[in-house]
SERO-4910 file (N, C-alpha, C, O; in steps of 0.05 Angstrom, whole numbers):
BEGIN
 pado doro    nc1    nc2    nc3   cac1   cac2   cac3    cc1    cc2    cc3    oc1    oc2    oc3
  Unk    A    621    302   -335    632    294   -319    642    262   -332    626    244   -336
  Unk    A    673    260   -338    673    234   -352    668    211   -337    669    191   -351
  Unk    A    662    205   -302    659    192   -295    660    190   -265    678    202   -253
  Unk    A    641    174   -250    644    177   -215    663    174   -203    671    189   -186
  Unk    A    676    148   -212    695    133   -198    718    151   -189    725    152   -165
  Unk    A    732    172   -219    754    185   -221    747    212   -211    766    227   -214
  Unk    A    730    221   -202    727    258   -194    742    259   -173    736    245   -153
  Unk    A    767    279   -173    785    286   -154    787    313   -174    775    321   -194
  Unk    A    817    326   -154    829    347   -162    851    343   -185    865    362   -194
  Unk    A    853    309   -196    863    320   -214    856    306   -239    838    290   -236
  Unk    A    863    308   -259    852    301   -285    849    273   -290    862    257   -276
  Unk    A    828    261   -316    819    237   -320    846    216   -322    852    196   -310
  Unk    A    860    233   -344    888    216   -349    910    216   -330    921    194   -328
  Unk    A    919    237   -315    930    228   -288    921    205   -266    933    192   -248
  Unk    A    898    206   -274    887    183   -244    894    149   -253    898    132   -236
  Unk    A    894    143   -283    908    124   -301    934    126   -293    944    106   -282
  Unk    A    952    155   -299    976    152   -302    986    148   -270   1009    140   -268
  Unk    A    974    150   -250    982    160   -218    976    136   -203    982    132   -180
  Unk    A    961    116   -222    942     89   -209    978     73   -204   1001     75   -213
  Unk    A    962     56   -183    992     36   -171    986      2   -188    964     -9   -184
  Unk    A   1006     -8   -204    993    -24   -208   1012    -53   -198   1036    -51   -198
  Unk    A   1001    -73   -191   1005    -97   -198   1002   -131   -206    980   -137   -215
  Unk    A   1019   -149   -206   1016   -167   -220   1032   -195   -198   1054   -193   -188
  Unk    A   1014   -219   -194   1023   -236   -178   1029   -256   -200   1016   -262   -219
  Unk    A   1057   -268   -190   1065   -288   -201   1068   -308   -177   1062   -307   -153
  Unk    A   1082   -330   -198   1092   -355   -180   1107   -352   -157   1103   -363   -135
  Unk    A   1128   -332   -165   1154   -318   -149   1138   -296   -131   1150   -295   -109
  Unk    A   1122   -284   -129   1113   -262   -120   1101   -237   -129   1090   -240   -151
  Unk    A   1100   -223   -122   1080   -197   -140   1098   -180   -147   1122   -180   -140
  Unk    A   1087   -162   -164   1109   -148   -187   1089   -117   -178   1064   -116   -180
  Unk    A   1108    -96   -169   1092    -69   -167   1104    -45   -185   1127    -38   -184
  Unk    A   1086    -36   -199   1106    -24   -215   1081      6   -233   1057      5   -231
  Unk    A   1093     23   -244   1085     50   -243   1090     61   -270   1112     68   -278
  Unk    A   1060     64   -289   1069     83   -317   1091    103   -319   1096    122   -305
  Unk    A   1099     97   -334   1131    113   -349   1153    116   -333   1167    136   -332
  Unk    A   1158     87   -316   1174     76   -296   1183     53   -306   1165     37   -307
  Unk    A   1209     44   -315   1218     24   -327   1219      4   -295   1225     10   -272
  Unk    A   1208    -26   -311   1210    -42   -275   1230    -68   -289   1219    -81   -307
  Unk    A   1244    -72   -285   1267    -94   -285   1252   -115   -281   1255   -130   -300
  Unk    A   1237   -125   -266   1225   -151   -255   1205   -154   -284   1202   -175   -297
  Unk    A   1194   -131   -289   1167   -142   -308   1193   -161   -335   1190   -184   -344
  Unk    A   1215   -142   -342   1229   -147   -363   1233   -183   -361   1231   -200   -378
  Unk    A   1241   -185   -328   1240   -215   -322   1224   -235   -325   1225   -260   -327
  Unk    A   1208   -220   -325   1176   -236   -319   1170   -236   -358   1161   -258   -363
  Unk    A   1171   -223   -378   1165   -225   -403   1190   -239   -409   1185   -247   -431
  Unk    A   1223   -250   -402   1235   -264   -401   1229   -291   -395   1237   -308   -411
  Unk    A   1219   -297   -376   1213   -327   -363   1194   -341   -389   1196   -364   -395
  Unk    A   1171   -316   -405   1152   -326   -413   1163   -323   -447   1151   -329   -468
  Unk    A   1189   -315   -444   1200   -313   -476   1186   -304   -498   1185   -312   -521
  Unk    A   1172   -283   -485   1159   -257   -499   1165   -232   -492   1171   -228   -469
  Unk    A   1165   -210   -512   1179   -179   -516   1147   -163   -506   1146   -138   -506
  Unk    A   1124   -177   -500   1102   -156   -495   1088   -163   -479   1087   -186   -472
  Unk    A   1074   -145   -469   1046   -159   -449   1025   -133   -448   1033   -112   -458
  Unk    A   1003   -133   -438    979   -118   -431    965   -126   -410    958   -148   -402
  Unk    A    961   -101   -402    952   -113   -371    920    -99   -379    918    -75   -385
  Unk    A    898   -116   -377    866   -117   -387    852   -119   -365    861   -131   -345
  Unk    A    829   -107   -364    812   -110   -336    781   -109   -353    776   -105   -377
  Unk    A    768   -114   -337    736   -122   -356    716   -105   -333    692   -103   -335
  Unk    A    733    -93   -309    726    -73   -281    713    -45   -305    721    -38   -327
  Unk    A    683    -34   -281    672    -10   -290    682      0   -314    700     15   -318
  Unk    A    661    -18   -336    664     -5   -372    661     29   -371    647     45   -359
  Unk    A    683     30   -389    672     77   -388    688     81   -369    699    102   -372
  Unk    A    694     70   -351    700     90   -327    682     86   -304    689     91   -281
  Unk    A    654     76   -309    625     86   -291    626     55   -271    623     32   -278
  Unk    A    630     67   -249    629     48   -229    600     32   -224    577     39   -220
  Unk    A    619     -4   -230    593    -22   -229    591    -36   -201    611    -36   -187
  Unk    A    572    -46   -194    566    -75   -169    589    -85   -176    600    -85   -198
  Unk    A    598    -98   -151    618   -115   -149    619   -148   -173    635   -158   -190
  Unk    A    595   -155   -162    581   -175   -178    583   -182   -205    591   -203   -215
  Unk    A    573   -150   -222    581   -147   -251    608   -148   -257    616   -161   -277
  Unk    A    625   -134   -240    656   -131   -245    668   -160   -246    682   -167   -265
  Unk    A    661   -176   -226    677   -205   -225    661   -219   -248    676   -232   -262
  Unk    A    633   -220   -259    625   -228   -280    641   -226   -302    654   -244   -312
  Unk    A    640   -195   -312    650   -187   -331    690   -195   -335    705   -195   -355
  Unk    A    695   -200   -312    725   -205   -306    737   -233   -319    756   -237   -333
  Unk    A    714   -255   -308    708   -280   -314    706   -280   -334    721   -297   -344
  Unk    A    687   -262   -358    692   -271   -386    717   -259   -405    722   -265   -428
  Unk    A    733   -237   -386    754   -232   -402    768   -253   -396    782   -257   -416
  Unk    A    773   -272   -380    792   -288   -365    789   -314   -392    808   -322   -405
  Unk    A    759   -324   -395    755   -344   -410    764   -329   -438    778   -344   -452
  Unk    A    760   -310   -446    775   -300   -482    793   -306   -479    802   -323   -495
  Unk    A    813   -297   -452    842   -301   -455    843   -325   -453    852   -331   -475
  Unk    A    840   -345   -439    850   -373   -438    844   -383   -471    863   -393   -484
  Unk    A    819   -381   -484    815   -378   -511    841   -380   -533    851   -397   -548
  Unk    A    846   -352   -525    870   -348   -544    906   -361   -535    928   -359   -546
  Unk    A    896   -372   -510    924   -394   -512    942   -380   -496    961   -393   -489
  Unk    A    941   -356   -488    966   -341   -486    963   -346   -450    941   -348   -438
  Unk    A    994   -348   -437    996   -345   -400    992   -323   -397    995   -306   -415
  Unk    A    983   -318   -373    974   -296   -357    977   -298   -331    984   -318   -319
  Unk    A    971   -269   -319    974   -272   -289    958   -253   -282    957   -233   -296
  Unk    A    940   -256   -258    925   -241   -245    937   -210   -235    959   -207   -225
  Unk    A    925   -197   -238    938   -168   -233    921   -148   -221    904   -161   -210
  Unk    A    917   -126   -218    902   -102   -204    915    -75   -214    937    -75   -225
  Unk    A    902    -52   -209    904    -29   -212    885    -21   -196    861    -27   -194
  Unk    A    907      2   -178    894     19   -154    898     46   -150    919     57   -157
  Unk    A    877     59   -139    889     92   -128    902     84   -110    893     66    -95
  Unk    A    932     98   -108    948    100    -90    927    112    -57    940    110    -36
  Unk    A    907    119    -55    900    140    -38    879    108    -27    878    104     -2
  Unk    A    868     93    -42    852     68    -34    821     72    -43    803     55    -41
  Unk    A    817    103    -54    796    112    -69    778     77    -85    755     71    -77
  Unk    A    792     57   -107    786     44   -119    812     24   -131    836     28   -136
  Unk    A    796      1   -132    811    -17   -138    803    -31   -159    779    -33   -157
  Unk    A    815    -49   -191    804    -64   -207    820    -83   -209    843    -76   -208
  Unk    A    815   -109   -211    824   -134   -217    833   -139   -246    821   -126   -263
  Unk    A    849   -153   -252    852   -144   -273    875   -166   -288    892   -173   -271
  Unk    A    879   -176   -307    907   -190   -324    922   -184   -338    913   -170   -356
  Unk    A    949   -190   -341    976   -184   -348    976   -204   -368    984   -226   -359
  Unk    A    967   -202   -399    973   -223   -410    998   -219   -426   1005   -196   -431
  Unk    A   1010   -239   -435   1040   -237   -438   1038   -244   -474   1016   -251   -484
  Unk    A   1056   -242   -486   1051   -247   -511   1034   -232   -536   1038   -235   -560
  Unk    A   1009   -212   -522    987   -207   -539   1002   -184   -552   1021   -173   -541
  Unk    A    994   -178   -577   1003   -159   -594    986   -145   -592    963   -153   -593
  Unk    A    993   -108   -589    974    -86   -591    954    -87   -605    935    -76   -595
  Unk    A    951    -96   -625    923    -95   -632    898   -110   -626    874   -105   -630
  Unk    A    916   -136   -608    886   -151   -609    892   -140   -577    871   -147   -565
  Unk    A    906   -131   -562    893   -127   -535    881   -100   -534    865    -92   -516
  Unk    A    893    -85   -560    863    -68   -556    836    -75   -563    814    -67   -555
  Unk    A    842    -90   -577    810   -101   -587    795   -109   -566    770   -109   -563
  Unk    A    816   -119   -545    798   -141   -527    795   -127   -503    782   -138   -485
  Unk    A    808    -97   -495    796    -77   -478    777    -64   -487    758    -60   -472
  Unk    A    775    -55   -514    751    -45   -525    730    -62   -524    709    -51   -518
  Unk    A    730    -86   -529    714   -109   -522    696    -97   -499    673    -88   -503
  Unk    A    708    -96   -477    694    -98   -449    696    -75   -443    699    -71   -419
  Unk    A    695    -51   -464    685    -25   -459    705     -6   -444    699     15   -433
  Unk    A    736    -18   -445    758      4   -423    770     24   -442    777     21   -466
  Unk    A    770     47   -426    781     70   -434    813     65   -441    823     72   -462
  Unk    A    827     54   -425    857     48   -440    862     18   -430    845      3   -419
  Unk    A    887     13   -435    894    -10   -428    924     -5   -419    936     14   -428
  Unk    A    936    -25   -398    964    -20   -396    987    -37   -415    983    -61   -416
  Unk    A   1007    -26   -429   1020    -32   -449   1054    -36   -433   1065    -23   -415
  Unk    A   1061    -52   -445   1086    -56   -443   1106    -68   -460   1102    -91   -468
  Unk    A   1121    -58   -466   1148    -70   -489   1173    -80   -468   1173    -71   -445
  Unk    A   1191    -98   -475   1204   -101   -460   1236    -75   -454   1244    -61   -472
  Unk    A   1245    -76   -433   1261    -63   -443   1246    -30   -434   1262    -13   -426
  Unk    A   1223    -25   -435   1214      3   -434   1200     10   -411   1198    -10   -396
  Unk    A   1187     31   -403   1157     34   -384   1141     26   -394   1139     25   -418
  Unk    A   1122     17   -376   1097      9   -387   1077     34   -392   1076     52   -374
  Unk    A   1064     36   -412   1051     61   -421   1021     52   -421   1012     29   -422
  Unk    A   1007     76   -419    969     68   -426    973     78   -456    989     93   -467
  Unk    A    953     64   -462    941     59   -480    916     67   -495    906     47   -506
  Unk    A    903     88   -497    871     94   -499    866     88   -517    876     92   -539
  Unk    A    842     75   -510    824     59   -525    800     82   -541    794     82   -565
  Unk    A    789    103   -515    760    117   -525    779    150   -522    768    171   -527
***
């Protein structure tokens, strides 16, 4: 069994793909899904004068459920790492459409794919969400 959070009739990869993602901006929130282009994400990229971004979390390393306090501490550490890079970022989340789980995250603007992957890997994440301007968000598998 890959992990206890994602036990269901659908496969592990489909769980990530079917998740609902959202980002909170000063103008409101943006909801998006993997594989579906989102004009509002493009507008957010434009507003930050970047062409790419990554949604990264530190919650539930390797897909194994952790206590909420440990998840918050890990995400605070991730936020500090993002701040040290000096890149703009927004609070975000990924959640199961049925409400079985939700993970807080950060949308990091202008981060390169290799650095985003390195950061996700440092927090033992299975995947990150990659966003290129003009394209649909995609999953980048780290494990």
